[in-house]
C-alpha positions in Angstrom: 63.7 -35.8 -57.2 66.1 -32.9 -57.6 66.8 -31.4 -61.0 70.3 -32.7 -60.9 70.6 -36.5 -60.3 72.8 -37.7 -57.5 75.7 -39.8 -58.6 74.9 -39.2 -62.3 77.0 -42.1 -63.5 75.1 -44.7 -61.5 73.2 -47.4 -63.3 70.3 -46.9 -61.0 69.0 -43.9 -63.0 68.7 -45.9 -66.1 67.2 -49.0 -64.6 63.7 -50.3 -65.5 63.0 -50.8 -61.8 62.4 -47.1 -60.8 64.7 -46.1 -57.8 63.3 -44.1 -55.0 65.4 -41.1 -53.8 65.4 -40.8 -50.0 66.7 -37.6 -48.6 67.8 -36.9 -45.0 69.1 -33.6 -43.6 72.7 -34.5 -44.7 72.5 -37.2 -47.3 70.6 -38.6 -50.3 70.2 -42.3 -50.8 68.9 -44.3 -53.8 66.6 -47.1 -52.7 66.5 -50.1 -55.1 63.1 -51.9 -55.2 64.8 -55.2 -56.5 67.5 -55.6 -54.0 67.2 -57.9 -50.9 66.1 -56.1 -47.8 69.6 -55.8 -46.3 71.0 -54.2 -49.4 68.1 -51.9 -50.4 70.5 -48.9 -50.5 73.4 -50.0 -52.6 76.7 -48.1 -52.2 76.8 -45.4 -55.0 77.7 -45.1 -57.7 76.4 -48.4 -58.9 78.6 -49.4 -62.0 77.4 -53.0 -62.4 74.4 -54.8 -61.0 73.2 -58.3 -61.7 69.5 -57.0 -61.3 69.9 -54.1 -63.8 67.5 -54.0 -66.6 67.7 -51.1 -69.1 64.6 -48.8 -69.0 62.7 -48.8 -72.3 62.7 -45.4 -74.0 
């Protein structure tokens, strides 16, 4: 993962289900392990999500 998070305001970075960062030559995607297969890469930035669970500190 880069030092600076992509889409810093996205809920994905603070979710208990750790996202996976997938980089291509021209883009960076955030893969959600909880989303159904057809929505694994939610449009960013995610501002609300029914599956979001805050990460414990």
